[in-house]
C-alpha atoms as an extended CHARMM CRD file, in Angstrom:
* protein
*
       227  EXT
         1         1  MET       CA             17.1780000000       28.9730000000      -38.3920000000  PROA      1               0.0000000000
         2         2  GLN       CA             19.2410000000       31.9560000000      -37.3440000000  PROA      2               0.0000000000
         3         3  ALA       CA             17.4140000000       32.7510000000      -34.0860000000  PROA      3               0.0000000000
         4         4  SER       CA             18.1260000000       30.6950000000      -30.9680000000  PROA      4               0.0000000000
         5         5  GLU       CA             15.7530000000       27.7520000000      -30.6030000000  PROA      5               0.0000000000
         6         6  PRO       CA             14.7390000000       25.7600000000      -27.5050000000  PROA      6               0.0000000000
         7         7  LEU       CA             15.9310000000       22.1780000000      -27.9540000000  PROA      7               0.0000000000
         8         8  PHE       CA             17.2450000000       18.9980000000      -26.3860000000  PROA      8               0.0000000000
         9         9  VAL       CA             20.2210000000       16.8920000000      -27.4040000000  PROA      9               0.0000000000
        10        10  LEU       CA             19.1860000000       13.3660000000      -28.3360000000  PROA      10              0.0000000000
        11        11  HSD       CA             22.5920000000       11.9020000000      -29.1060000000  PROA      11              0.0000000000
        12        12  ALA       CA             26.1780000000       13.0950000000      -29.5790000000  PROA      12              0.0000000000
        13        13  ARG       CA             29.3440000000       11.4130000000      -30.7650000000  PROA      13              0.0000000000
        14        14  PRO       CA             32.8940000000       12.5720000000      -31.6300000000  PROA      14              0.0000000000
        15        15  TYR       CA             33.4410000000       13.8950000000      -35.1370000000  PROA      15              0.0000000000
        16        16  ARG       CA             36.8400000000       14.5230000000      -36.6830000000  PROA      16              0.0000000000
        17        17  GLU       CA             39.5170000000       15.9250000000      -34.3630000000  PROA      17              0.0000000000
        18        18  SER       CA             37.6780000000       18.2910000000      -32.0600000000  PROA      18              0.0000000000
        19        19  SER       CA             34.0370000000       18.3760000000      -33.1390000000  PROA      19              0.0000000000
        20        20  ALA       CA             30.9140000000       16.3630000000      -32.3770000000  PROA      20              0.0000000000
        21        21  LEU       CA             27.9530000000       15.1540000000      -34.4010000000  PROA      21              0.0000000000
        22        22  VAL       CA             24.8700000000       16.0640000000      -32.3920000000  PROA      22              0.0000000000
        23        23  ASP       CA             21.2610000000       15.0510000000      -33.0440000000  PROA      23              0.0000000000
        24        24  VAL       CA             18.9920000000       17.7260000000      -31.5860000000  PROA      24              0.0000000000
        25        25  PHE       CA             15.2210000000       17.8820000000      -31.1920000000  PROA      25              0.0000000000
        26        26  GLY       CA             13.0560000000       21.0000000000      -30.9960000000  PROA      26              0.0000000000
        27        27  ALA       CA              9.6750000000       22.2150000000      -32.1800000000  PROA      27              0.0000000000
        28        28  PHE       CA             11.3530000000       22.3480000000      -35.6100000000  PROA      28              0.0000000000
        29        29  GLY       CA             11.8620000000       18.5660000000      -35.5010000000  PROA      29              0.0000000000
        30        30  ARG       CA             14.9710000000       16.4030000000      -35.4250000000  PROA      30              0.0000000000
        31        31  VAL       CA             18.1060000000       17.8740000000      -36.9640000000  PROA      31              0.0000000000
        32        32  ARG       CA             21.6550000000       16.5210000000      -37.2110000000  PROA      32              0.0000000000
        33        33  THR       CA             24.2770000000       19.1460000000      -36.4370000000  PROA      33              0.0000000000
        34        34  VAL       CA             28.0060000000       19.6640000000      -36.0810000000  PROA      34              0.0000000000
        35        35  LEU       CA             29.3140000000       21.2570000000      -32.9040000000  PROA      35              0.0000000000
        36        36  ARG       CA             32.7740000000       22.7440000000      -33.3740000000  PROA      36              0.0000000000
        37        37  ALA       CA             35.2260000000       22.7950000000      -30.4590000000  PROA      37              0.0000000000
        38        38  ALA       CA             33.2260000000       20.1340000000      -28.6440000000  PROA      38              0.0000000000
        39        39  ARG       CA             35.5150000000       20.3000000000      -25.6140000000  PROA      39              0.0000000000
        40        40  SER       CA             34.4500000000       23.8710000000      -24.8910000000  PROA      40              0.0000000000
        41        41  ARG       CA             31.6540000000       24.9270000000      -22.5140000000  PROA      41              0.0000000000
        42        42  SER       CA             29.1480000000       24.4150000000      -25.3130000000  PROA      42              0.0000000000
        43        43  GLY       CA             30.3610000000       20.8490000000      -25.6560000000  PROA      43              0.0000000000
        44        44  SER       CA             29.8740000000       20.1950000000      -21.9450000000  PROA      44              0.0000000000
        45        45  LEU       CA             26.2370000000       21.3070000000      -22.3040000000  PROA      45              0.0000000000
        46        46  ALA       CA             25.5760000000       19.3080000000      -25.4540000000  PROA      46              0.0000000000
        47        47  ARG       CA             24.3030000000       16.1730000000      -23.7410000000  PROA      47              0.0000000000
        48        48  PRO       CA             20.8750000000       14.6600000000      -23.1990000000  PROA      48              0.0000000000
        49        49  PHE       CA             18.1920000000       15.8030000000      -20.7700000000  PROA      49              0.0000000000
        50        50  ILE       CA             19.2660000000       19.4510000000      -20.4660000000  PROA      50              0.0000000000
        51        51  PRO       CA             16.7890000000       22.1070000000      -21.6510000000  PROA      51              0.0000000000
        52        52  LEU       CA             18.9180000000       24.1770000000      -24.0400000000  PROA      52              0.0000000000
        53        53  GLU       CA             18.7040000000       26.9700000000      -26.5280000000  PROA      53              0.0000000000
        54        54  ALA       CA             21.0440000000       27.2030000000      -29.4760000000  PROA      54              0.0000000000
        55        55  GLN       CA             21.4210000000       28.6260000000      -32.9360000000  PROA      55              0.0000000000
        56        56  LEU       CA             21.2820000000       26.3420000000      -35.9630000000  PROA      56              0.0000000000
        57        57  SER       CA             22.7930000000       27.5670000000      -39.2140000000  PROA      57              0.0000000000
        58        58  GLY       CA             23.6150000000       26.2000000000      -42.6480000000  PROA      58              0.0000000000
        59        59  ARG       CA             21.6410000000       25.1800000000      -45.7090000000  PROA      59              0.0000000000
        60        60  GLY       CA             22.6370000000       21.5430000000      -46.0590000000  PROA      60              0.0000000000
        61        61  GLU       CA             21.3230000000       18.5060000000      -44.2220000000  PROA      61              0.0000000000
        62        62  LEU       CA             24.0930000000       18.8700000000      -41.6460000000  PROA      62              0.0000000000
        63        63  LYS       CA             23.6040000000       22.1150000000      -39.7060000000  PROA      63              0.0000000000
        64        64  ASN       CA             26.0270000000       23.9890000000      -37.4670000000  PROA      64              0.0000000000
        65        65  LEU       CA             25.1670000000       24.0640000000      -33.7610000000  PROA      65              0.0000000000
        66        66  GLN       CA             26.2310000000       27.3760000000      -32.1980000000  PROA      66              0.0000000000
        67        67  LYS       CA             25.7060000000       29.5430000000      -29.1310000000  PROA      67              0.0000000000
        68        68  VAL       CA             24.5710000000       26.6820000000      -26.9220000000  PROA      68              0.0000000000
        69        69  ALA       CA             23.1810000000       27.7910000000      -23.5640000000  PROA      69              0.0000000000
        70        70  ALA       CA             21.2050000000       26.1170000000      -20.7980000000  PROA      70              0.0000000000
        71        71  LEU       CA             17.6260000000       27.2420000000      -20.3030000000  PROA      71              0.0000000000
        72        72  ALA       CA             17.1470000000       25.3000000000      -17.0600000000  PROA      72              0.0000000000
        73        73  PRO       CA             18.9650000000       22.7490000000      -14.8860000000  PROA      73              0.0000000000
        74        74  PRO       CA             19.2450000000       19.2350000000      -16.3220000000  PROA      74              0.0000000000
        75        75  TYR       CA             16.5900000000       16.6510000000      -15.5730000000  PROA      75              0.0000000000
        76        76  LEU       CA             18.2110000000       14.2910000000      -13.0910000000  PROA      76              0.0000000000
        77        77  LEU       CA             17.2420000000       10.8080000000      -14.2100000000  PROA      77              0.0000000000
        78        78  GLN       CA             18.3790000000        7.6730000000      -12.4210000000  PROA      78              0.0000000000
        79        79  GLY       CA             17.8690000000        3.9400000000      -12.8210000000  PROA      79              0.0000000000
        80        80  GLN       CA             14.7980000000        3.0060000000      -14.8370000000  PROA      80              0.0000000000
        81        81  ALA       CA             13.9990000000        6.6830000000      -15.4280000000  PROA      81              0.0000000000
        82        82  LEU       CA             17.4340000000        7.1760000000      -17.0240000000  PROA      82              0.0000000000
        83        83  PHE       CA             17.0250000000        4.1090000000      -19.2390000000  PROA      83              0.0000000000
        84        84  SER       CA             13.5780000000        5.4080000000      -20.1980000000  PROA      84              0.0000000000
        85        85  GLY       CA             15.0600000000        8.7480000000      -21.2280000000  PROA      85              0.0000000000
        86        86  PHE       CA             17.5980000000        7.0260000000      -23.4470000000  PROA      86              0.0000000000
        87        87  TYR       CA             14.7720000000        4.9390000000      -24.9230000000  PROA      87              0.0000000000
        88        88  LEU       CA             12.7620000000        8.0460000000      -25.8260000000  PROA      88              0.0000000000
        89        89  ASN       CA             15.8210000000        9.5880000000      -27.4460000000  PROA      89              0.0000000000
        90        90  GLU       CA             16.5420000000        6.4870000000      -29.4830000000  PROA      90              0.0000000000
        91        91  LEU       CA             12.9510000000        6.3140000000      -30.6860000000  PROA      91              0.0000000000
        92        92  LEU       CA             13.1140000000        9.9120000000      -31.8890000000  PROA      92              0.0000000000
        93        93  VAL       CA             16.4580000000        9.4360000000      -33.6550000000  PROA      93              0.0000000000
        94        94  ARG       CA             15.2620000000        6.2630000000      -35.3650000000  PROA      94              0.0000000000
        95        95  LEU       CA             11.7150000000        7.2710000000      -36.2930000000  PROA      95              0.0000000000
        96        96  LEU       CA             11.5020000000       11.0180000000      -36.8520000000  PROA      96              0.0000000000
        97        97  PRO       CA             12.1600000000       12.2160000000      -40.4030000000  PROA      97              0.0000000000
        98        98  ALA       CA             14.7970000000       14.9580000000      -40.4660000000  PROA      98              0.0000000000
        99        99  GLU       CA             13.6250000000       18.5600000000      -40.1800000000  PROA      99              0.0000000000
       100       100  ASP       CA              9.8760000000       17.8600000000      -40.0750000000  PROA      100             0.0000000000
       101       101  PRO       CA              8.3370000000       20.0700000000      -37.3580000000  PROA      101             0.0000000000
       102       102  TYR       CA              6.5890000000       18.3530000000      -34.4370000000  PROA      102             0.0000000000
       103       103  PRO       CA              5.8280000000       21.0710000000      -31.8560000000  PROA      103             0.0000000000
       104       104  ALA       CA              3.2620000000       18.9550000000      -29.9720000000  PROA      104             0.0000000000
       105       105  LEU       CA              5.7170000000       16.0610000000      -29.6920000000  PROA      105             0.0000000000
       106       106  PHE       CA              8.4630000000       18.3990000000      -28.4920000000  PROA      106             0.0000000000
       107       107  GLU       CA              6.1650000000       19.6580000000      -25.7380000000  PROA      107             0.0000000000
       108       108  LEU       CA              5.2300000000       16.0950000000      -24.7610000000  PROA      108             0.0000000000
       109       109  TYR       CA              8.9010000000       15.0910000000      -24.6940000000  PROA      109             0.0000000000
       110       110  GLY       CA              9.7330000000       17.8590000000      -22.2190000000  PROA      110             0.0000000000
       111       111  LEU       CA              6.7560000000       16.9710000000      -20.0180000000  PROA      111             0.0000000000
       112       112  THR       CA              7.7320000000       13.3010000000      -20.0880000000  PROA      112             0.0000000000
       113       113  LEU       CA             11.3050000000       14.0420000000      -19.0090000000  PROA      113             0.0000000000
       114       114  ALA       CA              9.9830000000       16.1940000000      -16.1710000000  PROA      114             0.0000000000
       115       115  ALA       CA              7.6460000000       13.3980000000      -15.0560000000  PROA      115             0.0000000000
       116       116  LEU       CA             10.4760000000       10.8440000000      -15.1720000000  PROA      116             0.0000000000
       117       117  ALA       CA             12.6440000000       13.1410000000      -13.0600000000  PROA      117             0.0000000000
       118       118  GLN       CA              9.8050000000       13.3820000000      -10.5290000000  PROA      118             0.0000000000
       119       119  GLY       CA              9.8330000000        9.6210000000      -10.0990000000  PROA      119             0.0000000000
       120       120  ARG       CA              6.4670000000        8.8830000000      -11.6830000000  PROA      120             0.0000000000
       121       121  PRO       CA              5.9010000000        5.2700000000      -12.9040000000  PROA      121             0.0000000000
       122       122  VAL       CA              7.7600000000        4.8100000000      -16.1600000000  PROA      122             0.0000000000
       123       123  GLU       CA              5.4530000000        2.3630000000      -17.9720000000  PROA      123             0.0000000000
       124       124  PRO       CA              2.4230000000        4.6930000000      -18.4170000000  PROA      124             0.0000000000
       125       125  LEU       CA              4.7580000000        7.5200000000      -19.4510000000  PROA      125             0.0000000000
       126       126  LEU       CA              6.5250000000        5.4190000000      -22.0720000000  PROA      126             0.0000000000
       127       127  ARG       CA              3.3580000000        3.9020000000      -23.4970000000  PROA      127             0.0000000000
       128       128  THR       CA              1.6780000000        7.3160000000      -23.7270000000  PROA      128             0.0000000000
       129       129  PHE       CA              4.7060000000        8.7420000000      -25.5150000000  PROA      129             0.0000000000
       130       130  GLU       CA              4.8510000000        5.8160000000      -27.9550000000  PROA      130             0.0000000000
       131       131  TRP       CA              1.1400000000        6.1390000000      -28.7030000000  PROA      131             0.0000000000
       132       132  ARG       CA              1.3900000000        9.8670000000      -29.3830000000  PROA      132             0.0000000000
       133       133  LEU       CA              4.5330000000        9.4290000000      -31.4740000000  PROA      133             0.0000000000
       134       134  LEU       CA              2.8440000000        6.8590000000      -33.7000000000  PROA      134             0.0000000000
       135       135  ASP       CA             -0.2450000000        9.0360000000      -34.0320000000  PROA      135             0.0000000000
       136       136  LEU       CA              1.7310000000       12.1370000000      -35.0580000000  PROA      136             0.0000000000
       137       137  LEU       CA              3.7210000000       10.1170000000      -37.6030000000  PROA      137             0.0000000000
       138       138  GLY       CA              0.4730000000        8.9950000000      -39.1980000000  PROA      138             0.0000000000
       139       139  TYR       CA              0.4800000000        5.4390000000      -37.8210000000  PROA      139             0.0000000000
       140       140  GLY       CA             -2.2770000000        5.8340000000      -35.2300000000  PROA      140             0.0000000000
       141       141  PHE       CA             -5.1760000000        3.4290000000      -34.7860000000  PROA      141             0.0000000000
       142       142  SER       CA             -8.4200000000        3.1360000000      -32.8570000000  PROA      142             0.0000000000
       143       143  LEU       CA             -8.7610000000        1.4640000000      -29.4630000000  PROA      143             0.0000000000
       144       144  SER       CA            -12.5580000000        1.5180000000      -29.6200000000  PROA      144             0.0000000000
       145       145  LEU       CA            -13.3450000000        0.2320000000      -33.1200000000  PROA      145             0.0000000000
       146       146  ALA       CA            -12.1490000000       -2.8550000000      -34.9930000000  PROA      146             0.0000000000
       147       147  LEU       CA            -11.1930000000       -2.7280000000      -38.6540000000  PROA      147             0.0000000000
       148       148  ASP       CA            -14.6620000000       -3.8640000000      -39.6890000000  PROA      148             0.0000000000
       149       149  GLY       CA            -16.1440000000       -0.7870000000      -38.0150000000  PROA      149             0.0000000000
       150       150  GLN       CA            -17.6270000000       -2.7360000000      -35.1300000000  PROA      150             0.0000000000
       151       151  ALA       CA            -17.0270000000       -1.6850000000      -31.5310000000  PROA      151             0.0000000000
       152       152  ILE       CA            -14.3010000000       -3.6030000000      -29.7230000000  PROA      152             0.0000000000
       153       153  ASP       CA            -16.0350000000       -6.4180000000      -27.8320000000  PROA      153             0.0000000000
       154       154  ALA       CA            -14.6800000000       -7.1080000000      -24.3520000000  PROA      154             0.0000000000
       155       155  GLN       CA            -15.4740000000      -10.8180000000      -24.7840000000  PROA      155             0.0000000000
       156       156  ARG       CA            -13.5530000000      -11.3500000000      -28.0330000000  PROA      156             0.0000000000
       157       157  LEU       CA             -9.9110000000      -11.7480000000      -29.0350000000  PROA      157             0.0000000000
       158       158  TYR       CA             -8.1540000000       -9.4670000000      -31.5170000000  PROA      158             0.0000000000
       159       159  ARG       CA             -4.9670000000       -9.4920000000      -33.5070000000  PROA      159             0.0000000000
       160       160  PHE       CA             -3.2130000000       -6.2380000000      -34.2530000000  PROA      160             0.0000000000
       161       161  ILE       CA             -2.3820000000       -5.2900000000      -37.8380000000  PROA      161             0.0000000000
       162       162  PRO       CA              0.3650000000       -2.6170000000      -37.8430000000  PROA      162             0.0000000000
       163       163  ASP       CA             -0.6630000000        0.8380000000      -39.0950000000  PROA      163             0.0000000000
       164       164  GLN       CA             -4.2830000000       -0.3240000000      -39.3700000000  PROA      164             0.0000000000
       165       165  GLY       CA             -5.8310000000       -1.5830000000      -36.1510000000  PROA      165             0.0000000000
       166       166  PHE       CA             -7.5490000000       -4.6190000000      -34.6710000000  PROA      166             0.0000000000
       167       167  GLU       CA             -9.1300000000       -7.6010000000      -36.3670000000  PROA      167             0.0000000000
       168       168  ALA       CA            -11.3160000000      -10.0250000000      -34.4320000000  PROA      168             0.0000000000
       169       169  VAL       CA            -10.1190000000      -13.6390000000      -34.3290000000  PROA      169             0.0000000000
       170       170  ASP       CA            -11.8350000000      -16.8240000000      -33.1650000000  PROA      170             0.0000000000
       171       171  GLU       CA             -8.8320000000      -18.5450000000      -31.5880000000  PROA      171             0.0000000000
       172       172  VAL       CA             -5.7920000000      -17.6140000000      -29.5730000000  PROA      172             0.0000000000
       173       173  ARG       CA             -2.8440000000      -16.5030000000      -31.7010000000  PROA      173             0.0000000000
       174       174  PRO       CA              0.6270000000      -15.2830000000      -30.7100000000  PROA      174             0.0000000000
       175       175  GLY       CA              0.5020000000      -11.6260000000      -29.7030000000  PROA      175             0.0000000000
       176       176  CYS       CA             -3.2720000000      -11.3030000000      -29.7030000000  PROA      176             0.0000000000
       177       177  LEU       CA             -5.0660000000       -9.1410000000      -27.1400000000  PROA      177             0.0000000000
       178       178  ALA       CA             -8.3540000000       -9.5790000000      -25.3520000000  PROA      178             0.0000000000
       179       179  GLY       CA            -11.0050000000       -7.0220000000      -26.1540000000  PROA      179             0.0000000000
       180       180  ALA       CA            -11.2390000000       -6.2360000000      -22.4390000000  PROA      180             0.0000000000
       181       181  GLU       CA             -7.5290000000       -5.3340000000      -22.4330000000  PROA      181             0.0000000000
       182       182  ILE       CA             -7.9090000000       -3.0240000000      -25.4350000000  PROA      182             0.0000000000
       183       183  LEU       CA            -10.8650000000       -1.2150000000      -23.8600000000  PROA      183             0.0000000000
       184       184  ALA       CA             -8.9620000000       -0.8750000000      -20.5760000000  PROA      184             0.0000000000
       185       185  LEU       CA             -6.1150000000        0.7350000000      -22.5300000000  PROA      185             0.0000000000
       186       186  GLU       CA             -8.5420000000        3.2180000000      -24.0290000000  PROA      186             0.0000000000
       187       187  ARG       CA             -9.6840000000        4.1070000000      -20.5090000000  PROA      187             0.0000000000
       188       188  GLY       CA             -6.0750000000        4.4550000000      -19.3140000000  PROA      188             0.0000000000
       189       189  GLU       CA             -6.3540000000        1.9610000000      -16.4670000000  PROA      189             0.0000000000
       190       190  TRP       CA             -2.6470000000        2.0210000000      -15.6380000000  PROA      190             0.0000000000
       191       191  ASP       CA             -3.1160000000        0.7050000000      -12.0930000000  PROA      191             0.0000000000
       192       192  ASP       CA             -3.8680000000       -2.7400000000      -13.5210000000  PROA      192             0.0000000000
       193       193  PRO       CA             -0.6330000000       -4.7320000000      -14.1680000000  PROA      193             0.0000000000
       194       194  THR       CA             -2.4280000000       -6.7700000000      -16.8370000000  PROA      194             0.0000000000
       195       195  VAL       CA             -3.2380000000       -3.5800000000      -18.7570000000  PROA      195             0.0000000000
       196       196  VAL       CA              0.3480000000       -2.3520000000      -18.4380000000  PROA      196             0.0000000000
       197       197  ARG       CA              1.6630000000       -5.6260000000      -19.8860000000  PROA      197             0.0000000000
       198       198  ALA       CA             -0.8940000000       -5.5210000000      -22.6970000000  PROA      198             0.0000000000
       199       199  ALA       CA              0.1040000000       -1.9470000000      -23.5600000000  PROA      199             0.0000000000
       200       200  LYS       CA              3.7670000000       -2.9080000000      -23.7690000000  PROA      200             0.0000000000
       201       201  ARG       CA              2.9640000000       -5.8950000000      -25.9970000000  PROA      201             0.0000000000
       202       202  LEU       CA              0.8040000000       -3.7590000000      -28.2690000000  PROA      202             0.0000000000
       203       203  MET       CA              3.3300000000       -0.9520000000      -28.6160000000  PROA      203             0.0000000000
       204       204  ARG       CA              6.0770000000       -3.4400000000      -29.4490000000  PROA      204             0.0000000000
       205       205  GLN       CA              3.9390000000       -4.7260000000      -32.3160000000  PROA      205             0.0000000000
       206       206  ALA       CA              3.0140000000       -1.2270000000      -33.4800000000  PROA      206             0.0000000000
       207       207  LEU       CA              6.5970000000        0.0630000000      -33.4830000000  PROA      207             0.0000000000
       208       208  ALA       CA              8.2960000000       -3.0140000000      -34.9470000000  PROA      208             0.0000000000
       209       209  PRO       CA              7.6400000000       -2.3210000000      -38.6790000000  PROA      209             0.0000000000
       210       210  HSD       CA              9.0660000000        1.1820000000      -38.3500000000  PROA      210             0.0000000000
       211       211  LEU       CA             12.1380000000        0.2730000000      -36.3090000000  PROA      211             0.0000000000
       212       212  GLY       CA             13.2360000000       -2.5000000000      -38.6340000000  PROA      212             0.0000000000
       213       213  SER       CA             15.4740000000       -5.4050000000      -37.6850000000  PROA      213             0.0000000000
       214       214  LYS       CA             18.1500000000       -3.4000000000      -35.8650000000  PROA      214             0.0000000000
       215       215  PRO       CA             17.5520000000       -3.7770000000      -32.1080000000  PROA      215             0.0000000000
       216       216  LEU       CA             17.1690000000       -0.7570000000      -29.8520000000  PROA      216             0.0000000000
       217       217  MET       CA             20.2600000000       -0.4150000000      -27.6830000000  PROA      217             0.0000000000
       218       218  SER       CA             18.2570000000        1.2450000000      -24.9060000000  PROA      218             0.0000000000
       219       219  ARG       CA             16.0290000000       -1.8350000000      -24.5270000000  PROA      219             0.0000000000
       220       220  GLU       CA             19.0990000000       -3.8300000000      -23.5500000000  PROA      220             0.0000000000
       221       221  LEU       CA             19.5500000000       -1.4900000000      -20.5710000000  PROA      221             0.0000000000
       222       222  PHE       CA             16.1430000000       -2.4790000000      -19.2080000000  PROA      222             0.0000000000
       223       223  ALA       CA             17.1140000000       -6.1430000000      -19.4710000000  PROA      223             0.0000000000
       224       224  LYS       CA             20.2020000000       -5.6690000000      -17.3020000000  PROA      224             0.0000000000
       225       225  PRO       CA             19.7480000000       -5.9270000000      -13.5150000000  PROA      225             0.0000000000
       226       226  SER       CA             20.2390000000       -2.6680000000      -11.6240000000  PROA      226             0.0000000000
       227       227  GLU       CA             23.4220000000       -2.5220000000       -9.6210000000  PROA      227             0.0000000000
């Protein structure tokens, strides 16, 4: 990767005396890099939510991040939108395999940041991003068909089996969803608070096996009252 690449910084932390370890995300995927002289102008740009271009060099797993430049002004995220941006970044750092290209996800990430900066409702944006992320990683599932091949029935209850889909059940179980909720999700009925809550519950179940037992730090931000 000798040519400059469009990218975003997902996370950065100090490294040795004057460098930084920087996780970046572009159409090429997620890559961990070292930024030398992190207190320089390049270091001031190497932070989340700024559309950047930079050169990545090196043959090992840890690349060198060089010639960092801004492509556009930063996305100004505040409050819940800011927490949502951190959540997206943490998902990508935790779930994306290193150096696997995801150009469609990179495009969606940029569009999602732009929508958050415009003040659009965060819940539909987050759930859509989670759904697409799972699908691109190979963990997608149907919202119209149950595992037995039958159409989702609005009158029945279903339990979700991670990485597979929905199985009809005859009694209420923890975490189960109504068929009507699943079908409303397929139709994208985000104006209905019940559908929004169901989507959040479903995505929590779908992401849990891949995130493991370590909690997401960004979720704790949502739990804290805004000042």
